[in-house]
N, C-alpha and C positions, 0 to 999 in steps of 0.2 A: 382220092376223094378228100375234100376239105372237111376238117372236123369242126363242128359247131360247138362253141363254148357254152357250158351250162350257166345259166343265170338264175340264182336262187336268192330268196329273201332270207335275211337272218336278223334276229333280234339281238342287239348288242347292249348289254347293261353297262351303265356309266357310273363309276363311283362318285359320290358327292364331293370328295376332296380334290378331284382333278381340276386342273386349270383349263379354261376355255381355249386358250392358245394351243395347249398341248393336244386337246381334242381335235382341233382344226388340223393340226399338223399330222397327227397319227392316223386319222381316218379320212382326211381330205374332204371335210365338210365345211359348209359356210359358217360364218360367225353366228348368224341367227339360228341355224339348225343346232349348232353346238350349245348355245344358251338354252334353247328349248329342251335339248337332250339332257343337259345337266339338271334342269328343273324337273323333268319327268322321271329321270333316272335311266332312260334307255332311248335308243333310236333303232330304226330298221334299215339295214343296208339294202340297197337296190330297191327301195320302195317305189320309185317312179319308173323303174325299168321293167318292161314286160318280162315275166318269167319264161325261161326256155329250159325244159327238162325233157330231153329226147331219149327214148328207149327203142333203138332201131330193131332189136331182135323181136319185140312183141308188136311192132307196128305192121299191120297188113293193109296195103293200099286198097285192095279189092273190097274188103269189108268196110273201110272208111268211105270210099266213094259210094258204095251201096247205101250206107247209113245217111250220108249227106243228101243223096237223091230222095230218100224216104222223108227226111226232115223237110226238104224243099216241097215235096208233094203234099205233105200233111199240113205244113204251116204257112207256106208262101204261095201256093199255086194260084190263088184268087187275087193276089195283089198284082195289079198291072205294072207297077214299077219293078217289082221283083221278076216278073216275066221277061222284062227287057234285059235284065242282067243275070239271068238264071245261071249261066256257066261260071260267071265270076263269083257268084255267091257260093256255089258248090265248091269251087276251087279254094275259096277263102276258108270255108269250113274244114276241108281236108288239110289245108296247110296248118291251120291252128291245131287240129287234132294231132298232127305230126309233132308240132312244137311242144305239145302238152302230153305226149304219149307216156313219158315217165311219170308225170304227176297223176295221170289217170290210173296207172297201175298201182302207185303208192296209195292213192286215196280209195281204192276199191275195197269194199267190205262184202260180207255175205248178202246184206240187204241191198246195198248200192254197188253193183258189180261194175266191171270195166266198161261194159256196153252202156250202162246208165251214165257213167262219167263222160264217155265220148259223145253221147247224145247231147248233153248240156253244153259241153265245150263247143261242139259244132253249131248248135242252135244259137248260142250267144255270139259266136263269131259271125254268123250270117246276119243276125239282127244288127250288130255293130256296123257291118259293111253296108247294109241297106240304109241305115240312118246316116252314115257318113256320106254315102252317095247322094242321098236326097238333100242333105245340108249343102254339099258342094255344088250341086247343079240347080239349086233353087232359083237362081237368077239367070240361068242360061237361056238366051233368047231363042236358040234353035229348038229347044225342047219345050218351049212355052205352050205351043198349041197342041202338041201330041200327048205329052205325059202329064203336065202340071194341072190340067183340070181334074185329073184323078187325085192329085195330091191335095188340092185345095178344098175339095168337096167330099172327101172320104171315098165312098164306093160309088159315086155317081158322077156323071158328066153331062154337059149340055150339048145336044145335037140340034142343029137348025131344022132338020127334017122331022125329028121325033120328040124334041123337047128333052126333059131330063131322063137320062137312061141310067139304070142301075146295073153294076157289073157283079 
């Protein structure tokens, strides 16, 4: 089985007397970022890279799929666009829960337990996937008649037989 490398963010403090060229060479950052880092006094490693912190021992796929289905049913079941990509949204939520399984365990407290962390990780992944799907298919001609009336008018669409219909 292939091991996935952990990607974490780290705040690196920069002394004010260091040279910009040395910063660029030591950390492999651009000149603009080195200048801004010197001015602020720090920079964050892997800021633009999505974090991946996996904890395989505490990840239970059955629980995560169940939670993803609950989130879909509670938050997205009435959205006609989400209905057409239901399986993909659930899979995206579970995938992101797996990638963040270590972070959810680290961030869990008595008040905000691991289940709470997984809920919001999954929900945010589903929302991001739905928004990306809508943005990428906005101008797709094949979907124009079927799905996009829902997108342009909120929860209603025009039917020639019945007029405006609300979903």
